[in-house]
C-alpha positions, 0 to 999 in steps of 0.5 A: 409511665416509666423513663429509665435513664441509665448512666454512670460516673466518669473520671471527668465528673468526680464532683458530681459525687459531692453534689449528689451523694445519694445518687452515686449508688448503683441505682436511684429511682426518682418518682415524679408525677407528670400528670397533665403532660400533653405529650404523655397523654397523647402517647397514652391515648395512642398506646404506642410502644417504642423499644430501643436497646443499645449497648450500655443502657436502654430507654423504654416507654411502657403504659403502666396505668391510666392518665390519673396514675402515670408516673415518671421513673428515672434511673441514673446508673454509671455515666461512662456507659452513655454514648453521645446519642443517648446522652443528647437524647437524655438531655432533650428528654429531661429538658422536655420533661422539666418544661412540661412539668413547669408549664402544666399545673400539678394534679390534685392531691400531689404535694408541690414540695415533692415535685419541686425537689424532684425537679431540682434533682433532675436539674442536678442530674442534667448538668453533669450529663451536659458536662459529660456530653461536652467532654465527649464532644471535646474528646471526639474532636481531639480524636478526630484531630489526632486522626486528621494528623495521622491521616496528614502524616500518612498522606505526607509519607505516601506523597514522599513515597509516591514522589520517590517512586515517581522519580524512580519511575521517571529515571527508569522511563528516561533510561528506557527511552534512552535505550529505545532511542539507542535501539532505534538509532542502531536499527535505523543505522543498520536499516540505512546500512542495509538500504545503502548496501542494497542500493549499491548492489542495485547500482552495481547490478544496473551498471553491469547490466548496462555494460553488458547491454552496451557490450552486446550492442557493440558486439552486435554493431561489429557483427552487423558491420562484418555482415554488411562488409561480407554482403558487400564483398559477396555482392561485388563478387556476385556482380563480378561473377555475373558480369563474367558469366554474362560476358562469357555468355555473350562471347559464347553467343557471339562465337556461336553466332559467328560460327553459325553465320560463317557456317550458314554463309559457307553453306549458302556460298557452297549451295550457290556455287553448287547451283552455279556449277549445276547451272554451268554444267546444265548450260555446258550440257545444253551447249554441248547438246546444242552444238552436237545437234547443230553439228549433227544437223549440219552434217546431216544437212551437208550430207543430205543436202540433196534431199529436202524432205529429209532436212525438214523431217530432221528439223521437225524432230529437233524442235521438241528437244529445243522446247524441252531445253527451254523448259528445263532452263525455266525450271532451273531458273525457278529453282534458283529463284526459290532457293534465293527466296528461301535463303532470304527468308532464312536470313530474315528469320535468323536476323529476327532470331538474333534480334529476339535473342538480343532483346531477351538478353537486354531484358534479362540484363535489365531484369538482373540489374533491377533485381540486384538494385532491389536487393541492394536497396532491400539490404540497405533498408534492412541495414538502416532499419537495424541501425535505427533499431539499434539507435532506438535500443541505445536510446532506450538503454540511455533513458532507462539508465537515466530513469533508474538513476533518477528513480534511485535518487528519488527512492533515496530521497523518499527513504530519507524523508520517510525516516525523518518523518518516522523519527519526527512522528516518534518524537511527537508521539513520545512528547505527547505521551510525556505530556499525557503522563504529566497531565494525568499526574497533574489531574490526579494530584490536583484532584487529590489536593482539591479533595484534601483542601475540601476535607481540611476546609470542612474540618476547620470550618465545621460547626460541631454544635449544630451537626455532630452526627454529620461531622462524625459520619464524614470522619468515619467515612474518611477513616 
């Protein structure tokens, strides 16, 4: 088995040339018999093949012979081409190889001096590699320290820039807030001015409406008073006219009645006089007839007193005439009684008619009086209703005015309260926003500070000897 270990000399290991002048050539091959090595036997039995190629060198294990003919070949070129991982692997490999050779007896037929010289040569190669690894670790630590210083400087510069930017941002935010505040104040002032103008306009409009309503009510009251006065005058005139007409009618009726009564009385008197005259004429005629007949009878009696037969015959002829006269008198008396009865009936009918007319006139007068009183009461009730409606309307107007004034005051109070609430809410929102910004900045800087402290702590307290790969990996990650 061959183990090829390429390495090159470094500027840090100039003394290695004096120690091993025969190894400073481009390639030195050391053949060490490593028979009896259990690790090599195990790898030979399993026939494992491991190939690893890297920049600056390589390491390979190839099974070239059986266990009895396995040999170890180490080629040490330039050390500067080795990195940390390859150097550590080479140190571990040489250490394990020396430990296996020291622990196992050499193969028969192999000289011990050669093995010892090869072991001394491997040991002399191992020391400079360890120094090279230590120098590389130191260089890496220096590089990491420089990187950390650079990172710290960048962070300080970034912090200064951020601080300056935050100051500018805060200044701009303050100016913006001041502008917003001025704008809000101007807006609210203009809004309050507009609201005040609207309120004054509403108040003036309400006052004008109220004045117009009051003027209209006063005009309505005056017109109602004029109408009431006119109604009173008209009622008085109508009553006077009705009274005048009633008096005229009564006077006319009285004159007509008196005229008719006089006429009927005159007619009755005339008829009585005519009847009396007719009765007197009849009596006079009867008396004249009676006297003439008596005289005629007497003359005849005187002239014919000598003949009794003639007198009896004459008296027998005059008796029917007397009977007719009595019948005529009875008829005249009956007619007179009938005429008196008819006059009494006419007088009673006329009195009944006069009584009926008086009752009708009294009823009509009472009805007219009742209707006039009813109309007066209706007018008074209507006027009272008008006055009551007017008072109610005036009361409603007064209540409406008071409600409008109270509503205006309440709306003004509500508007002022809303403005104050809006201002306080805006101030609270602005303060909460500023607190959120400060809290956010605090959390960001706190997180950054915690990360930076953790990184510094890890960098300060990291042990490079126990986990180089972890430190370098974390440093690479930070880069």
